[in-house]
C-alpha positions as CSV (number, residue, x, y, z in Angstrom):
1,M,-148.9,-53.3,254.6
2,V,-151.2,-54.5,251.9
3,I,-152.3,-52.3,249.0
4,S,-155.1,-52.8,246.4
5,V,-154.1,-51.8,242.9
6,S,-156.4,-50.7,240.0
7,N,-157.1,-54.2,238.7
8,G,-158.5,-55.2,242.1
9,T,-155.5,-57.4,243.1
10,T,-153.8,-56.9,246.4
11,K,-150.0,-56.8,247.0
12,Y,-148.2,-57.4,250.3
13,L,-145.5,-54.8,250.7
14,G,-144.1,-55.2,254.2
15,S,-144.8,-54.6,257.8
16,S,-143.8,-52.2,260.5
17,N,-144.2,-52.3,264.3
18,S,-144.0,-48.5,264.4
19,I,-146.3,-45.8,263.0
20,L,-146.9,-46.6,259.4
21,E,-146.7,-43.8,256.9
22,A,-147.2,-43.9,253.2
23,T,-147.9,-41.5,250.4
24,W,-148.6,-41.9,246.6
25,A,-146.7,-40.0,244.0
26,P,-148.6,-37.2,242.2
27,N,-148.9,-39.4,239.1
28,G,-150.2,-42.4,241.1
29,E,-147.5,-44.7,239.8
30,S,-145.3,-45.0,242.9
31,L,-145.9,-45.3,246.7
32,I,-143.3,-44.3,249.2
33,F,-143.6,-45.8,252.7
34,R,-141.7,-46.2,255.9
35,E,-140.9,-49.7,257.1
36,G,-139.2,-49.7,260.5
37,S,-136.6,-47.0,260.3
38,G,-136.1,-47.3,256.5
39,L,-137.9,-45.9,253.5
40,K,-139.2,-48.1,250.6
41,I,-140.8,-47.3,247.3
42,Y,-143.3,-49.4,245.5
43,S,-143.6,-49.0,241.7
44,L,-146.8,-50.1,240.0
45,K,-144.9,-50.2,236.7
46,E,-142.3,-52.7,238.1
47,N,-144.8,-54.3,240.5
48,D,-142.1,-54.4,243.1
49,A,-140.9,-52.6,246.3
50,R,-137.2,-51.6,246.9
51,T,-135.4,-49.9,249.7
52,L,-134.6,-46.2,249.1
53,Y,-132.9,-45.6,252.5
54,Q,-132.1,-47.6,255.6
55,T,-132.0,-45.2,258.5
56,P,-129.5,-45.8,261.3
57,A,-131.2,-46.8,264.5
58,G,-132.4,-43.7,266.4
59,Y,-132.8,-41.6,263.3
60,P,-136.2,-42.2,261.8
61,L,-137.5,-40.2,258.8
62,S,-141.2,-39.1,258.8
63,E,-143.6,-36.6,257.3
64,L,-143.0,-38.0,253.8
65,R,-144.0,-35.6,251.0
66,W,-143.7,-35.6,247.2
67,S,-142.8,-32.6,245.2
68,P,-145.6,-31.5,242.8
69,D,-143.7,-32.8,239.8
70,G,-143.1,-36.2,241.5
71,N,-139.3,-36.1,241.1
72,R,-138.3,-35.5,244.7
73,I,-139.3,-36.5,248.2
74,V,-138.8,-34.5,251.3
75,A,-138.8,-36.1,254.8
76,T,-138.2,-34.9,258.3
77,G,-135.4,-36.4,260.3
78,K,-135.4,-36.3,264.0
79,S,-132.4,-37.3,266.1
80,I,-133.2,-38.8,269.4
81,S,-129.8,-38.1,270.8
82,S,-131.2,-35.4,273.1
83,A,-134.7,-35.8,274.5
84,R,-134.7,-32.3,275.9
85,A,-133.9,-30.5,272.7
86,P,-134.4,-32.8,269.7
87,M,-132.8,-31.7,266.4
88,Y,-134.8,-31.8,263.1
89,E,-133.5,-31.9,259.6
90,Y,-135.2,-31.9,256.2
91,W,-134.0,-34.6,253.8
92,I,-134.6,-34.2,250.1
93,M,-134.2,-37.3,247.9
94,E,-134.1,-37.2,244.1
95,N,-133.0,-39.5,241.2
96,F,-134.6,-42.6,242.9
97,L,-137.3,-43.4,240.4
98,P,-136.8,-46.1,237.8
99,K,-135.8,-44.9,234.3
């Protein structure tokens, strides 16, 4: 994934061979995105991406959403252990932004 930032430069963040999903924080300073089965966050302030969560194989997180105040992220987890009756969970992450 390549993003363009406000000064017109581009930044390569990573790649994924699965469905790419990304969403900006309400303040526009951070971008959370899925890379493979893990979640990463890119900070404009730090100009760097770091791993938030590395999901075990078979348990991808999706439907990434920020809270209105930008302090939390919610994601949907779907276990593929049972194809006939998949189980879904909501994951809430907080305290992950740089200080």
